[in-house]
C-alpha positions, 0 to 999 in steps of 0.5 A: 056498457062493459063491467070491470072489476078493480082488486086494490088489495092482497087477501092471504091466510084463509082455511077453507071448505066450499063446493064447486059446481058441477062439471061442465063437460059431464053437464053437456053429456047428461043432456044431451044423451037424456034427449036421445032416452026413452023416458023422464030424466032427472039431474042434478048438480047441473052447472047453471052456466050460459053454456048450459042454459044455450044447451038447454035451449037448443034442445027445447028447439028440437022439442025435447021436454025440460025442466030447469029449476036451479040445479035441479033439470028434469029431461023428458027425451023421446029415444035416438032420433026424438027430435021435433025437425021443424022447418027454418029451424035456427040455434044458438049455441052462444059461446059453448064450443062443446054445446056446438060441436056436438049437437051436431052429431046428433043432428045427422038425420034431420030431414030439414036443413038446420043452422048452427050460430054462435057469438063472436067468439064462439064463431072464429072457432075451427069446426071443419075438424067436426064436419069431416067426420060427420061428412063421411056418415051421410050427413051435408053441410054448408060452411062458412068460407072461415069454417066457423060459425054459422054452418047449415047441417042436413042429415040423410035417412042413409047413414053408414058407420066409419072407421075415424083417426083422432089425432089431435086429443080432442074429447069433443071430436072423438065424443061427436063421432060417438054420438052420430055412430048412436043413429047409425046402422052397424058398428063405427070404429075410433081410434082415438089419441088420449083425451077426456074418457066422459063420453065412454064412461057415461055410454057404459054406464047408460048400458049403450053398446061400447066396447074399449081397447085402451092402449098405451098412446090412444084407444081403440072404441067400437060403438054400435048404433040404433039401440035405443036405451032407458031414462036415468038419472045423474049427479053430477061431480063438481067441476075440475079444471073450475077447481084449479083457479081455488087450489092455485090460489092456494097454493100462492096465497101465504098459511092457507089450506083448502078443501074442495068437496066432491070434485070429479077426478077422473085421470082425463082431467086432473094432468093438472094436479100432477104437474102441480105437485112436480113443481113442489105443490102438495096436493091431495085427493081423500075420500076417493068413491065412484059414482056412474061410473067416475071417480070422485074426490075431496081435493085438500091443498095447502100453501106452498112457497118453495115452487119448482120449474117444469117441463111439462111432459107432452103426454098430458097435454089433452088433459091439461089443455084447460088449466095452463093459463092457471099453470103458466102463473104458477110457472111465473112465481117458481124458480128457474125457467119451465117449458110448455111445449106442443100447445098449439092447440091452445089459440084454438079455444075460446082466444088464442090463449097461447099468445093472450097468456104470454101479453098477461105474463109480461104485463106483470112483468114476466119474461117469457119466451114465445113461439107458436106452439111453445112457451118458456117462463122464466120464475120470479118467486119474488115478484108483486106488482105495484102498479095498474094491470089492464086486461082487454081484448081477450074475447070474453074468455072466460078462464082468462078473466079467472086467471087474471083475478087468481093472478090480482087476488096473489100478486097484488096491484090494481088490476082492472079486467074488462068484461067480467061477466065473461065468467059467468059462461062455464062457472057462475059461482066463481065470484061468490064463492071468492066473496064467501072466502073473505075477498072483497072486489070493487064494481066499475062502470 
């Protein structure tokens, strides 16, 4: 039976301080690297989302002892390639593309075939981009016709380092090669288009042999493998991508202010703040400090009436890939025509987000022009919704749901959104935080 959320009234005027769930990207990477370390690792503020639960269950199937209590997690690592490779193992990644793609990199030395499956949405996503470089290390893959899931991987004892060029700006592809390099003798060399660099930062923090030369558009990365590293303790900062929804909620509300504490402000993750400020927002970052190599800070934002159009710089696309949908909502309220190009990668996420984002804009009365990799949005600062809006058939994409929730709260109307639990895959506290801020929802069955 499907759950639905119904909005009846707009809500305005708040002055709040909130804390967002832990960063999902760092949460998954910390679990994977803890499984490869030697000894007891303690990870605090781990986001208790469905994606993290899938990660923990998958690692347990590989013989890793993990104790997870609320937001704190203890992982007992057995060293590099310390997995227990039993026969006929099937790992279910659920909806987590990050876990599914990165765990393959740690299985390239498995002596037995391991099957990887996922939910309907994840099964449709492209895994060939991961399989191709991992095959060069020497691993073998049995893939489906659509290059998605299910697939099988069988490793080899005779791994070899590779040279890899990553052209998409995909942190998952880059990180998969970096994780595979842990098991590999010699030095793996990567030339990667700019993208999230959490894996590089964690490697440095853990003293895993890595060299990085940063160029204007690409990074040169070298990882020397087969070097065991010690267990570690880590506290996960708040997720900047999840924070974006509350930032936009504040910008588009009236007479409101919001402080979000202890957020990961890695520059590869907050490109959306640069864009929103270019559009007329006044977002400030305070109390900046460095922990575990990552920059952490408090984000302060307030309402803004006069929003401007944007011709979004394409060099920021890889930093914005998870925030484009919520930025589209700001463009809908901005004066003028906003243009976003070279964003076809959006259609390869949990759902065809670019296409669905365009459809939602049309539902709320915002003219837009869509191509396979771009969108023009004709903003209307005076838009108000008084009709019913139905959001269906979006493959349980959490970011589609959360964007729709924010749209309903700031634009009005009577919104009915199917698959209301999809936000739990990445941001389980989403509705709880909104309720603490004073918002009310009706749940329909």
